[in-house]
C-alpha positions as CSV (number, residue, x, y, z in Angstrom):
1,X,-12.3,-28.6,-7.1
2,X,-8.7,-27.2,-6.3
3,X,-7.5,-26.7,-9.8
4,X,-10.7,-24.9,-10.9
5,X,-10.7,-22.6,-7.8
6,X,-6.8,-21.1,-8.2
7,X,-6.9,-21.0,-12.7
8,X,-10.5,-20.5,-13.8
9,X,-13.0,-17.9,-13.2
10,X,-15.6,-19.2,-12.2
11,X,-19.6,-17.2,-12.4
12,X,-21.4,-15.8,-9.3
13,X,-24.4,-17.5,-9.0
14,X,-27.2,-16.1,-9.9
15,X,-29.2,-15.3,-6.8
16,X,-25.9,-12.7,-6.4
17,X,-25.7,-12.1,-9.9
18,X,-28.8,-10.5,-10.7
19,X,-28.9,-8.8,-7.0
20,X,-29.1,-5.2,-6.9
21,X,-27.0,-5.2,-4.2
22,X,-24.3,-6.6,-6.5
23,X,-21.8,-4.1,-7.7
24,X,-21.7,-3.7,-3.4
25,X,-20.8,-7.4,-2.7
26,X,-18.0,-5.8,-4.9
27,X,-16.8,-3.5,-3.3
28,X,-18.0,-5.4,0.1
29,X,-15.2,-8.2,-0.7
30,X,-12.8,-6.2,-1.5
31,X,-12.6,-4.5,1.7
32,X,-11.4,-7.4,3.1
33,X,-8.8,-8.0,1.0
34,X,-8.1,-4.3,1.9
35,X,-8.0,-4.8,5.4
36,X,-6.2,-8.1,5.2
37,X,-3.3,-6.1,3.9
38,X,-3.8,-3.2,5.3
39,X,-3.3,-4.9,8.7
40,X,-1.0,-6.7,8.0
41,X,1.4,-4.0,6.8
42,X,0.7,-2.2,10.1
43,X,0.6,-5.1,13.4
44,X,4.6,-5.7,12.4
45,X,5.3,-2.5,12.7
46,X,4.7,-2.4,16.5
47,X,6.8,-5.9,16.9
48,X,9.9,-5.0,14.4
49,X,11.3,-4.0,17.5
50,X,10.8,-7.1,19.5
51,X,11.6,-9.4,16.5
52,X,15.2,-7.8,16.2
53,X,15.6,-8.0,19.9
54,X,13.8,-12.0,19.6
55,X,15.9,-13.0,16.4
56,X,19.0,-11.4,17.4
57,X,19.0,-9.2,14.0
58,X,20.1,-4.7,14.2
59,X,17.6,-3.0,13.3
60,X,19.1,-2.5,9.9
61,X,18.3,-6.0,9.4
62,X,15.0,-5.5,11.4
63,X,13.8,-3.6,8.4
64,X,14.4,-6.1,5.3
65,X,10.8,-7.7,7.3
66,X,9.0,-4.9,6.2
67,X,11.5,-3.7,2.6
68,X,10.7,-7.3,1.6
69,X,7.6,-7.1,2.0
70,X,7.0,-3.9,-0.1
71,X,10.0,-4.7,-2.5
72,X,7.5,-7.3,-3.7
73,X,4.8,-5.1,-4.3
74,X,7.1,-2.7,-5.8
75,X,7.9,-5.0,-8.0
76,X,5.6,-7.2,-9.2
77,X,2.0,-4.6,-8.9
78,X,2.4,-2.6,-12.1
79,X,2.8,-6.4,-13.8
80,X,-0.2,-8.2,-12.4
81,X,-2.4,-5.8,-13.1
82,X,-1.6,-6.4,-16.7
83,X,-1.7,-9.8,-16.5
84,X,-5.6,-9.5,-14.4
85,X,-5.8,-7.3,-17.7
86,X,-5.6,-9.7,-19.4
87,X,-6.0,-13.4,-18.0
88,X,-9.2,-12.0,-15.2
89,X,-8.9,-10.0,-12.1
90,X,-11.4,-12.4,-10.0
91,X,-9.4,-15.2,-10.8
92,X,-5.7,-13.4,-9.6
93,X,-7.1,-11.9,-6.5
94,X,-8.4,-15.6,-5.4
95,X,-4.7,-16.3,-6.3
96,X,-3.9,-13.7,-3.7
97,X,-6.0,-15.6,-1.2
98,X,-4.2,-18.5,-0.7
99,X,-0.6,-17.0,-1.4
100,X,-1.3,-14.1,0.8
101,X,-2.3,-16.6,3.7
102,X,0.4,-19.7,3.3
103,X,2.9,-16.7,3.5
104,X,1.7,-15.5,7.1
105,X,1.8,-18.9,8.0
106,X,5.5,-19.8,7.0
107,X,5.9,-16.6,8.7
108,X,4.1,-17.5,12.1
109,X,6.6,-20.6,11.5
110,X,9.7,-18.9,10.4
111,X,13.1,-20.0,12.9
112,X,15.2,-17.4,12.0
113,X,15.4,-14.2,10.0
114,X,16.1,-15.9,6.3
115,X,13.0,-17.6,6.6
116,X,11.2,-15.0,7.5
117,X,12.5,-12.3,5.1
118,X,11.5,-15.2,2.7
119,X,7.9,-15.7,4.1
120,X,8.0,-12.1,3.8
121,X,8.5,-12.2,0.1
122,X,5.7,-15.3,-1.1
123,X,3.5,-12.9,1.1
124,X,4.0,-10.4,-0.7
125,X,3.9,-11.3,-3.4
126,X,-0.2,-12.6,-2.5
127,X,-0.1,-9.1,-1.3
128,X,0.4,-8.1,-4.9
129,X,-2.0,-10.2,-6.6
130,X,-4.9,-8.6,-3.5
131,X,-4.2,-4.7,-4.0
132,X,-3.2,-4.9,-8.3
133,X,-6.9,-5.3,-8.5
134,X,-9.1,-3.9,-5.6
135,X,-9.6,-0.2,-7.0
136,X,-9.5,-1.6,-11.1
137,X,-12.7,-4.3,-9.4
138,X,-14.6,-1.4,-8.1
139,X,-13.8,0.7,-10.6
140,X,-15.5,-1.7,-13.1
141,X,-18.5,-2.9,-11.0
142,X,-19.5,1.2,-9.6
143,X,-21.2,3.1,-11.5
144,X,-19.8,6.9,-11.9
145,X,-21.8,8.1,-9.8
146,X,-21.2,5.8,-6.8
147,X,-17.0,5.5,-8.3
148,X,-16.4,8.2,-4.8
149,X,-18.6,6.7,-2.2
150,X,-17.4,3.2,-3.3
151,X,-13.8,4.3,-3.2
152,X,-14.0,5.9,-0.1
153,X,-15.6,2.6,2.0
154,X,-13.0,0.8,0.4
155,X,-10.2,3.5,1.8
156,X,-12.8,2.3,5.8
157,X,-11.3,-0.8,5.0
158,X,-8.1,-0.1,5.7
159,X,-8.0,2.7,7.8
160,X,-9.6,0.4,9.2
161,X,-6.9,-2.6,8.7
162,X,-4.3,-0.1,9.6
163,X,-6.5,1.0,12.8
164,X,-5.9,-2.0,13.8
165,X,-3.2,-3.4,13.4
166,X,-1.3,-1.6,15.6
167,X,-3.7,-2.7,19.2
168,X,-4.0,-5.7,17.9
169,X,-0.5,-6.3,17.2
170,X,0.4,-5.0,21.1
171,X,-1.7,-7.1,22.6
172,X,-0.5,-10.0,20.9
173,X,2.8,-9.8,21.1
174,X,2.0,-8.7,25.1
175,X,0.0,-12.6,25.1
176,X,2.2,-15.2,23.0
177,X,5.3,-13.2,21.1
178,X,5.2,-11.7,17.6
179,X,4.5,-14.8,16.1
180,X,0.1,-14.8,17.1
181,X,0.6,-11.4,14.1
182,X,0.6,-13.2,10.9
183,X,-2.0,-16.6,12.5
184,X,-4.2,-14.1,13.0
185,X,-4.4,-13.7,8.5
186,X,-5.1,-17.3,8.0
187,X,-8.3,-17.3,8.9
188,X,-9.3,-14.0,7.4
189,X,-8.2,-15.6,3.8
190,X,-10.0,-18.7,4.4
191,X,-13.4,-15.8,5.1
192,X,-11.8,-13.6,2.3
193,X,-11.1,-16.4,-0.8
194,X,-14.6,-17.7,0.0
195,X,-16.4,-14.2,-0.2
196,X,-14.2,-13.4,-3.1
197,X,-15.1,-17.1,-5.1
198,X,-19.7,-16.5,-4.5
199,X,-19.5,-12.4,-4.8
200,X,-17.1,-11.3,-7.7
201,X,-17.7,-11.4,-11.0
202,X,-15.6,-12.8,-14.3
203,X,-13.6,-9.6,-15.0
204,X,-11.9,-11.0,-18.6
205,X,-11.0,-7.9,-20.6
206,X,-10.9,-9.6,-24.1
207,X,-9.0,-6.6,-25.7
208,X,-5.9,-7.7,-24.0
209,X,-5.4,-11.5,-24.6
210,X,-3.2,-11.8,-27.0
211,X,-0.8,-8.6,-26.0
212,X,2.7,-10.1,-24.8
213,X,3.5,-9.4,-21.8
214,X,6.5,-6.9,-20.6
215,X,9.2,-9.0,-19.0
216,X,11.8,-6.6,-20.0
217,X,9.7,-3.4,-18.2
218,X,8.7,-6.0,-15.1
219,X,12.9,-7.0,-14.4
220,X,13.9,-2.8,-15.1
221,X,11.6,-1.6,-12.5
222,X,12.2,-5.0,-9.6
223,X,16.2,-3.9,-10.3
224,X,15.5,0.1,-10.0
225,X,13.2,-0.5,-6.8
226,X,15.4,-3.0,-5.4
227,X,19.1,-0.7,-6.1
228,X,16.6,2.1,-4.4
229,X,15.3,0.7,-1.1
230,X,18.9,-1.3,-0.2
231,X,20.5,2.2,-0.5
232,X,18.5,3.9,1.4
233,X,18.6,0.9,3.8
234,X,22.6,0.9,3.5
235,X,23.7,4.2,3.5
236,X,25.0,4.4,6.1
237,X,26.3,1.2,6.1
238,X,28.0,1.6,2.5
239,X,31.2,3.1,1.5
240,X,31.2,5.7,-0.8
241,X,32.3,3.7,-4.1
242,X,29.7,1.3,-3.5
243,X,27.5,4.0,-3.1
244,X,28.0,5.5,-6.5
245,X,27.3,1.8,-8.3
246,X,23.8,2.0,-6.6
247,X,22.4,5.2,-7.1
248,X,24.0,4.4,-11.3
249,X,22.3,1.0,-11.5
250,X,18.8,1.9,-10.0
251,X,19.2,5.9,-12.3
252,X,20.4,3.5,-15.0
253,X,17.4,0.9,-14.3
254,X,14.8,3.4,-13.9
255,X,15.7,5.4,-17.5
256,X,16.2,2.3,-19.6
257,X,12.5,1.1,-17.5
258,X,11.3,4.2,-19.3
259,X,12.7,3.6,-22.7
260,X,12.2,0.1,-22.9
261,X,8.4,1.6,-21.9
262,X,8.1,3.8,-24.3
263,X,8.9,1.4,-27.6
264,X,7.1,-1.9,-26.9
265,X,3.7,-3.2,-28.0
266,X,1.7,-3.7,-25.2
267,X,4.1,-2.1,-21.6
268,X,4.1,-2.6,-18.4
269,X,2.7,1.5,-17.4
270,X,1.7,2.9,-20.3
271,X,3.7,5.9,-20.5
272,X,0.7,7.8,-22.3
273,X,-1.8,7.4,-19.6
274,X,0.5,9.4,-17.4
275,X,0.2,12.8,-19.8
276,X,-3.0,13.1,-17.9
277,X,-2.0,15.6,-15.0
278,X,-5.0,14.4,-12.4
279,X,-3.0,10.5,-12.9
280,X,0.6,12.2,-12.8
281,X,0.2,14.2,-10.2
282,X,-2.4,11.9,-8.2
283,X,0.6,9.2,-8.5
284,X,2.9,12.1,-7.3
285,X,0.6,12.5,-3.9
286,X,0.1,9.3,-3.3
287,X,3.9,8.5,-3.4
288,X,3.8,11.4,-0.6
289,X,1.2,10.4,1.7
290,X,1.9,6.9,2.0
291,X,5.5,7.3,2.4
292,X,4.6,9.8,5.6
293,X,2.0,7.3,6.6
294,X,4.3,4.1,7.4
295,X,7.8,5.9,8.1
296,X,6.3,7.6,10.9
297,X,4.5,4.1,12.3
298,X,7.8,2.9,11.7
299,X,10.7,4.8,12.8
300,X,8.1,5.6,15.9
301,X,7.9,2.0,18.5
302,X,12.1,1.6,18.2
303,X,11.4,5.4,20.4
304,X,9.0,4.4,22.2
305,X,11.0,0.6,22.3
306,X,13.8,3.0,23.9
307,X,11.9,4.5,26.2
308,X,10.9,1.1,27.4
309,X,6.4,1.7,26.5
310,X,5.2,-1.9,26.3
311,X,4.4,-3.6,23.2
312,X,0.3,-3.1,24.5
313,X,0.5,0.2,25.4
314,X,2.1,1.1,22.2
315,X,0.4,-0.3,19.6
316,X,-2.3,2.0,21.0
317,X,-0.5,4.9,20.4
318,X,0.2,4.3,17.6
319,X,-3.7,3.1,16.2
320,X,-4.8,6.9,16.5
321,X,-3.4,8.0,13.3
322,X,-5.1,4.6,11.3
323,X,-8.4,5.4,13.3
324,X,-8.1,9.6,13.0
325,X,-7.8,8.2,9.0
326,X,-10.7,5.4,9.2
327,X,-12.9,8.5,10.9
328,X,-12.0,10.7,8.0
329,X,-11.5,8.7,4.8
330,X,-15.5,8.1,5.2
331,X,-16.5,12.0,4.8
332,X,-13.8,12.7,2.3
333,X,-15.0,10.2,-0.5
334,X,-18.4,11.8,-0.4
335,X,-16.4,14.9,-2.0
336,X,-13.6,12.4,-4.3
337,X,-16.0,13.3,-7.4
338,X,-15.8,16.9,-7.0
339,X,-13.9,19.7,-9.7
340,X,-12.4,20.7,-6.7
341,X,-11.6,18.3,-5.0
342,X,-7.9,18.5,-5.4
343,X,-8.3,21.4,-2.8
344,X,-9.5,18.7,-0.9
345,X,-6.3,16.7,-1.4
346,X,-3.7,19.7,-1.1
347,X,-5.5,21.1,2.2
348,X,-5.8,17.5,3.8
349,X,-1.7,16.9,3.2
350,X,-0.4,19.7,4.4
351,X,-2.3,19.2,7.9
352,X,-0.9,16.0,8.0
353,X,2.5,17.8,7.5
354,X,1.3,19.5,10.4
355,X,0.3,16.6,12.6
356,X,3.8,15.4,11.9
357,X,5.6,18.1,13.1
358,X,3.7,18.4,16.6
359,X,4.6,15.4,17.2
360,X,8.1,16.4,16.3
361,X,8.6,18.8,18.2
362,X,5.9,18.7,21.1
363,X,7.3,15.4,23.0
364,X,6.0,13.5,25.3
365,X,2.5,11.3,25.4
366,X,0.3,14.7,24.6
367,X,2.0,15.9,21.9
368,X,2.4,12.2,20.0
369,X,-1.4,11.2,20.6
370,X,-2.4,15.1,18.6
371,X,-0.2,14.8,16.4
372,X,-0.8,11.6,15.6
373,X,-4.6,12.4,15.3
374,X,-4.3,15.3,13.3
375,X,-1.8,13.6,10.2
376,X,-3.9,10.7,10.3
377,X,-7.1,13.6,9.5
378,X,-5.2,14.5,7.4
379,X,-4.5,11.3,5.6
380,X,-8.3,10.2,5.5
381,X,-8.6,13.5,4.2
382,X,-6.2,12.9,0.8
383,X,-6.5,9.4,0.0
384,X,-10.1,8.6,-1.3
385,X,-10.2,11.9,-3.2
386,X,-6.8,10.5,-4.6
387,X,-8.1,7.5,-5.4
388,X,-11.2,8.6,-7.2
389,X,-9.2,11.4,-9.1
390,X,-6.7,9.0,-10.1
391,X,-9.5,5.6,-11.3
392,X,-12.0,8.5,-12.8
393,X,-8.9,9.7,-15.2
394,X,-8.4,7.0,-17.0
395,X,-10.9,4.9,-19.7
396,X,-12.9,1.7,-17.8
397,X,-10.6,-1.0,-20.2
398,X,-7.6,0.4,-18.5
399,X,-8.8,0.2,-14.9
400,X,-6.4,-2.8,-14.1
401,X,-3.2,-1.2,-15.0
402,X,-4.1,1.7,-13.7
403,X,-4.9,-0.1,-10.7
404,X,-1.1,-1.6,-10.8
405,X,0.7,1.4,-11.2
406,X,-1.6,3.4,-8.0
407,X,-0.6,0.3,-5.9
408,X,2.9,0.8,-6.9
409,X,3.3,3.7,-6.5
410,X,1.5,2.8,-3.3
411,X,4.0,0.6,-2.5
412,X,7.1,2.4,-3.4
413,X,5.9,5.5,-1.2
414,X,5.8,3.1,1.7
415,X,9.1,1.2,1.0
416,X,11.0,4.6,0.4
417,X,9.3,5.9,3.9
418,X,10.1,3.1,5.9
419,X,13.9,3.2,4.2
420,X,14.0,6.9,4.8
421,X,12.9,7.2,8.3
422,X,14.9,4.2,9.0
423,X,18.4,5.8,7.6
424,X,17.1,9.1,10.0
425,X,16.2,7.8,12.4
426,X,19.9,5.5,13.1
427,X,21.4,8.9,12.2
428,X,19.9,11.4,14.1
429,X,16.9,10.5,16.1
430,X,13.1,11.1,15.9
431,X,12.6,14.4,15.5
432,X,14.8,15.3,12.7
433,X,13.1,12.2,11.2
434,X,9.6,13.4,11.5
435,X,10.2,16.9,10.2
436,X,12.0,15.1,6.8
437,X,8.8,13.0,6.6
438,X,6.1,16.4,7.3
439,X,8.4,18.5,4.1
440,X,7.5,14.9,2.5
441,X,3.9,15.7,3.3
442,X,3.9,18.9,2.1
443,X,5.7,17.7,-1.9
444,X,2.5,16.2,-2.1
445,X,0.5,19.0,-0.8
446,X,2.5,21.2,-3.6
447,X,1.7,18.1,-6.6
448,X,-1.9,18.5,-5.6
449,X,-2.5,21.8,-5.5
450,X,-0.6,21.8,-9.4
451,X,-3.9,19.0,-10.2
452,X,-6.4,20.4,-12.9
453,X,-10.1,20.6,-11.1
454,X,-11.2,16.7,-12.1
455,X,-13.3,16.4,-15.6
456,X,-15.4,13.3,-15.9
457,X,-14.3,10.3,-16.0
458,X,-13.9,8.6,-18.6
459,X,-14.9,5.2,-20.9
C-alpha cells in the first residue's frame, strides 16, 4: 500500500471525479499544504529567541534555523516544478506531506542545533514538494474565469497559516516550549496526506516525460542561493577577502546558471518564459513582498524579546500582520483577473511600505499594531493579484515549471528578507531595519507599475 501511495498516482474515486465540485476539492486540498507551509514559516519566528536561548546559540546561528529551511526551498522548488510536470503533480504533492511531516517530528526531537538544522532541511524539502505544486494544481483544475477566485482562496489559506502561526507559536512556547511548534504539523500532515490521495486528480504531463533533467542548472542555482544567503547572514563576521570570495562565487554561479539555461534542451527555468512582462515583473514583486513580510516577522520578535514581552503576547502582536493579510486577500482575489490589476499590486505594496515605516518610526504598542495592520492589508492586496497575473501568462502545460519558479522567487525573497533583517537588526537596530524593508516594498511597487495591463490567459 505504501509503495503504491508514494510511487504512483492513484485515480480519484469516480464519485469525486464526476462531482461538479471536483475542481474546488482540488483547491481545498491544496489549501491544507499552503496553510501548513505558512504556519510553519510564521510559527517559528516568534520562537527563534527562545530556541537560541534553549540551545545556547547566537542570534547569527539561530538565523539558520530559518535559513536552512528557506535555502532548501530556493534550491529545489524550480527543479521540483519540472519533475512534477514529468512524473505527476499529485504524486509529488503526496510525497511532500510525508517528508514534511517526518521532518517536523525530527525537529521536535532535536537534542541540539545541528540536529534541528538538519531536520529543518528535511522539512524544507517536504515543503518544497508541496509548494512547487500548489498553484500549478489550481491552474490546471480551474477554469480561466474562476482562476483569480481560486488563487484568492489559496492566498487566504496561506494568510490563515501566517496569521495563526505567531499566536499559536507564542501560546505553545509559553505552555510547553518550542518543540511543540513542530509537533502540531504531525496530525495536520496526516489529514492532508489522506485528502490529497482521495481528492487530487492524476496530472502527469506526458510531453515532458522524456526531457532530461537539468542537473547542471539545479547545481548552479543551489550554489548561487547558498553563497548569497551565507554571505548576507555572515557579512559582519567575514573579513573583506572572504566577502569578495563569497560575492564572486554567487555572481559566477548566477551567471553560469543563466548561460546554461539558455543552452540546454530542457532548462530548469525557461528564460523565454521570463520574457513575458507579467511574469518578469511579477516575479520581482513576489520577491520584494515576501522579503518585506518575513524580514519584519523575523526582526520584530527579537526586539520584543529584548523588551521582555512574553512569547504569548509577542505572538498576538505579530499575528496582526498576517490576519490583516488574510482579510484583504479574498477581496483582492476578486479583482485579480482585471486588466488594471497591476495598479492594485503597485498601490498595495506602497501601502505595505507605509505600514512598515509606521512601525519603524512610531515606537510602542499602538504604532506596532497599526503599522502591522496596514502592512498586512497591503500585502494581502498584492499577493493574489500577483499570483493570477504571473500564472495567467503561461500555458497550462508549463504550469508546474512556472509554479516552481514563482515559489522559488518567494522563497528567495523570504530568505533574503530574513538574512537582510538579521544583518541590519544586529548592526543598527529595528528602526533602520524596517525602513530598509519599506524601501524594498517600494521597489516592488515600481515593478508592479511597470507591468502592462493583463492579457487573456494563454492556453
